[in-house]
N, C-alpha and C positions, 0 to 999 in steps of 0.2 A: 478657586471654587472647586469643590470635589465634583468629579464627573457623575452624571446621572446614572451611569452605567456600573457604578462602584458597588459591588455587592454588599460589602460591609456596612456601608451607610444604609442601604435599604433594609438589610436585615436588622440593624439596630433600631430603625424606626418601627419595624414590626415587633421586635421584642419589648419595646416599651409598653405596647399593648394598649387595648381599648380602655381599661380602667384608668390608666395615666391620662389618656386623652380627655376622658370625662371628668376626672377629678379636676384637672387644671381649668377646663372650661367652666365647670360649675363653681369652683372656689374663687378663681382669679377674676374672670372676665365680668360677672355681674358687678363686682365692686369697682373695677376699673370703669365700666359704663356709667354707673350712677355718679361717681366722682367727676368725670368730665362732663356729664349732663348738668351737674350743679354749676360747674365752671361756666358753662355756656349760657345757662340761665341768667346769671349775674352779668353778663356782658351784653346779651342780645335784647334784654327787656328795655334798655335805653331808648331804642327806636320807637317803642310803644308810648313811652312817657313823652317823648318829643312830639308824637303825633297827637297826644291827648290834652296838650296845653302846658306842659312843664316850661317850655321856652317863654311863653307869655307870662306865666306866673313869676318866673325869676327874672323877667326882663332881658332875656337873651336876644341880641341883634341877630339880623340875618347874616352878618359876617362872621358872628360867633357860632351859629349853628353847626356848621360843618367841622369847625375845629373841635367843639365839645364832642361831637359824635365820633371823631377820629383820634382824640387825644388818648384814649385807652391804648392805642396800638403803639404809641411813642414809648410809653413805659414798658409795654410788652416787647418791643424791639431791643431795648438796651440791656435787659436782663435774661435773655433767653440763653446765651452761651454760658454765663456762670451757673445758671441752674442746671443745664444739661451736663455740664462738668461735674458739679457736686453729685448729681444723681448717679453719675457713672462711677465716680471714685469713692463716694461715701454712701448715700442712702437716698433712694428715690422715696421710700417710705416716710422717712423724717421730713423731707422737703415738702411733700405733698400734704402731710398732717398740718404743718403750720400754714401752708397756703390756704388750705381750706378755712381755717379759723379767721385768718386775715381777710381773705377776700369776702367771706359771708358777712363779717363785721362791716367792711367798707361798703358793701352793696347796700346793707341795711341803712348805713349812714346816708347814703344818698337820698333817702327819703326825708330827711331832716335837715338838709342844707337849705339856706334862705338866701343865698346870693351866689353870682357867677363865679367869683374867685374861689369860694369853697368847693363848688362843683368841679372846677378845673383841677384842684388838687386831689379830690376824691377819685375822679375819673382816671387820672394819671396813675395813682397809687394802686387802684384795682388792676391796672395793666402791669404794674411792676410785680405784684404778689401772684398774679396768674401766670407770669411769663414762664416760669419754670414748669408748669403742669404738663403741657404736652410733651416736651423733650423728655421730662422725667418719666412720663407714662410709657413713651416709646422705648426707652431704655429698660424699664420694667417688664414690658412684654418681651423684648428681645432676650431677656434673662430667663424667660419661662417657656417660650414657644419656638419650635423649629422652624427651618426654612419653609417646608411644605404647609405650615399652619399660619404663618406670620401675616399674610395678607389678610386672611379672615379675622385673625386676632386684632390686628390694627383697625379693621373695619368696625368690629364690635366697639373698640374705644371711640372711634370718631363717629359712630352712629349716635353717640351721645349729642352730637351737634344737631343734625336734622330733626332727630326724634324729640329732642327738647324744644327745638323751634316750632315743631308741629303742635305739641300740647301747650307750650308756653303762649304761642300766639293767641290761642282760644282763651286760656286762663287769664292772661294779662289783660285782654279786652274786657272780660267780666270784672276782674278785680277793680280795674280803673273805673268802670261805670258804677260798681257798687261803693267803693271806698275812696277813689281818687288815685293819682299816680304815686303820691307819697307813701300811702300805705301798701301799694303794690311792691315797691322796692323793699319795704321792711319785711313784708310777709314772704317775698321771694329770696330775701337774703339770709334769713336765719337758718334754713334747713343745712346749708353748707357747714355752719358751726357745729351742728348736732351730728352730722355725718362724719365729721373728723374723728370722733370717738369710735365709730364703726370701722372706718379705715384703718385706724390704728390697731384695733383688736384682730382684723383678718389679714391685712396685707403683710407679705414678707418679701424682702428684696430678691432673694434667690431660693431655688428648691431646697437647698441644703438646710435652710433654716425653718421650712415648713413642718409643723406638727402633724399635719394630716397626710404626709407621705412616709413610707417606710424607707429604710436605707437603700434597698435595692432600687426602688422607684426613683429616689434622689439621684442615685449614681447613674441610672440609665438616661435620665433627662440630661444631666451635666455632661455625660460622655457624648451624647448626640450633638449637643450644642458645641462641644470642642471639636468634634470630627468635622462640623461644618466650616470651621475656621481654616481647615486645610485647603491650600490652593489660593487663599486670598493673599495678595502681595502685602508684606509687612509694612506698616506705616508707624514710624518711631515716635512722633508726637502730634499735637494738634496743628501746629504750624504747617507741617507737611501735609496734612489731611486737608487743611483750609486752602492750600495752594493747588490742590488736585483740580486740573481742567474740568472733570466731570462733576465735582462738587460745586464749582463756581457756575457751571451751566445750570445745575439743578437749582441753586440759589436764584438765578435770573428767571428760570422757568416758574418757580414757586411765587416770586415776586409778582409776575404778570398774572398768574392764575388767581392769587389772592386780591388783586384788584378787582376782578369780576365777582368773586365770592362775597366779599364784604361790602362792596358798593351796592350789591343786591340785597344782602341780609339786613343791613342797617336802615336802608331806605325804602324797602318794600312796603311797610305799613303806611309810610307818608305817601307814597306813589298810589296805593290802593285807596286810601282814605280821601284823596284828592278827586277820586272819580265821583260822578253823580250818584246821589242816593246811598252812599256808603258811610255808616257811622263807625265808631271805634270797634264795636263788638262785631260787625259784619267784616270789617277789615281784618280782624283777628282770624275769624274763620277762613276767609279768602287767602291770607298769608300762610295758613297751615298746609294748604294743598301742595305747593311746591316742595315742601319737605317730606311730606309722604311719598312723593315721586322719588325724592333724593334717597330716602331710606331703602326703598325697594331696589333702586338702581345700584346703591353701594353693595347691598347683600349679593346681587347676582354678579356684579363685576368682580368682587373679591373672591367668590368661589370659582369663578372661571379662571381667574388669574392664578390662584393656587393649583388648580387642576392641570392647567396648561404650562405653569412655570414661565410664563411670558408676561413681564411687568409692563413694558412700554406698550404693547398692543392694547392694553386696557386702561391707559392713561390718556393718550393723545386723541383717539376717536371721540370719546364722550366730551372733552373740551371743545373739540371742533363743532360737535352737535350743539352745544351750548352757545357758542359764538354765532352759529347761523340762526339759532333761535332768537337771539337778541336783535340780530340784523332783521329778522322777520318782524318782530315786535316793533322795531322802528318804522318798517315799511307800512305796517297796518295803521300805526299812529292812533288817533282818536276815532277812526272810522268804525272800529268794531272792538269795544272793550273786551268781549269774551274771548274773540280770537287772539287778541294780544294778551290776554291773561293765560290762555292755553299755552302759548309760546313761552311765557315766563315760567310755567310749571315744567316745560321741557328744559328750559335753561337751567333751572335750579337742580333738576336731577342730573343733567349733564355735567355740572360743575362739581357736584358732590361725589358722583360715581367712582372717580380714580383715587380716592384718598387712600384706601387700603394698599393697592398695588404700589402707589407712589412711596409710601413710607416703608415698604418692604424692600425697596431698592438699596437703601444705604447700608443696612446690615449685611447685605449680600456683596457690597461693593468694598467695604472697608473692615478692617479687623475690630474686634470688640473694645480694644483699648482707646480707640477714637472715635467710634461710630456715634456715640452719644453727642460728643461735642460737634460732630458734622451735622447731625440732625438738628441740633439747637442752632447752629448757623444757618441752615437752610430755613428753619422755621422762623428765625429772626427777620430774614429777608422777606418771608412771607408776611410777617408782622409790618414791615415797611410798606410792602405792597397793600396790606389792608388799610394802613393809614392813608395812603395815596388814594386808593379807590374810595373809601368812605368820605374823604374830604372832597375830592373832585366831583364825585357823583352828587353829593349834596350841594356843592357850589353850582354845578351845571343845572341841576333842577331848579334852584332858586333864581339863577340868571336868565334861563330860558322860559320858565313857567311851565315846563312840561319835561317828561323824562326821556324824550327822543334822543337828544344828545348824549346822555349818559348811557343810553343803550349802545350807541356807537362806540363810545369810549370802551365800555366793558367788553363788548364783542371783539374789538381790536386787540385788546390785552390778551384775550383768551387765544386768539388766532396765533399770536406770538408764542404763547405757552405751548400750544399744540406743535407748532413747527420746531421749537427747541427740543421738545420731547422726542419728535421723530429723528432728529439729527444726533442727539447725544448717545453715546455709547454707554449704556447703563451698567454693563458688567464686563470684566475682562473677557468673558465667553463671547461677547459680540464681536471681538476682534478675530475669532477663529472661524474657519470654514463652517458653513451651516451643517448641523447634524453632529458636530464633534462633541459638544456638550449641550446639556439642557439650556435653552435660551432663556434670557431675562425678559 
């Protein structure tokens, strides 16, 4: 990794100029944000349908509820790495285009299924076609944004998650009340198919292909990205990257972190609707607040991470805060709904805040020829954690009749994730004396 005191790199960043910075943020990131928002809409609205009577209408047993909610992540798990490698070696643009069409169609199809086996197939297939989206988008961003911008750029991408959950929670409640859960799936699935055309017209895999940049601007961006590869230890292939102890530990960390995130996301509507005097519309409004907190926390943390160039410092403390909030919500129990709910808002903000810094670590750790595959491997383990979290949280809630045990489960997983983050050396710089290089 190039030293922070290296004058040519700093000069290059300056010579790229503000117009470059503004163009990339205005042309690239709005499209990235909307694309990932639509992906998240079509995976997270399932929790609202389950809370609104879908399980009863289709004859879903108590044993099947948790499996159906988590089945998406099995498909997501198996196809992460092929998608990440394809995006890195061929084209993120092509991959995301076809994914948009397929997942939008499958999401709408969820509204017309009339039996459990069909629902199982559709949920699994949505996971398969969405699997490539996040690693492809992370590769896409790493081709466009420099090291000092990457945490914020990643955050704009992943803000599509909590921002979508914020408005989707409210909209889905009203759609279900007005039309029913089937029509909700259809209405919320079709925009992804339409957006595929917009994505194809605007997105380009690399600056060299962008029509809205002149040749000097293209060369300045590419030169800066190439300079940032200096000092990163060469890795000849994916097998070597996947065996890296740091990549393995990041996989374990993200597995544990995702247990908390998706146990929370998928079952929050059901947890809230089980409270006294809470219907599906009110549950939608209540479910939106944690994601408003998450949005604000992500923006603040990503900005600070890029400013200080310290990634780990902005990953483990928010996760620890989220764990403590879950423990607190367990301690409060049913004695005070509003206090417990406030702690859930804090937990949501803490779990989402570190995404930008976390996904900035890998491109700073590995060379560009294998970084995409490594990010896909890490994200695939996150998908496995998401399956585990959503399945076990649903099972615990059904078995115990309240969310207390699931709060302990999610909190414990987040503590493990925080501890691993503290211990892992996120960059080669971490092995040098303090002050030698800019820290990760």
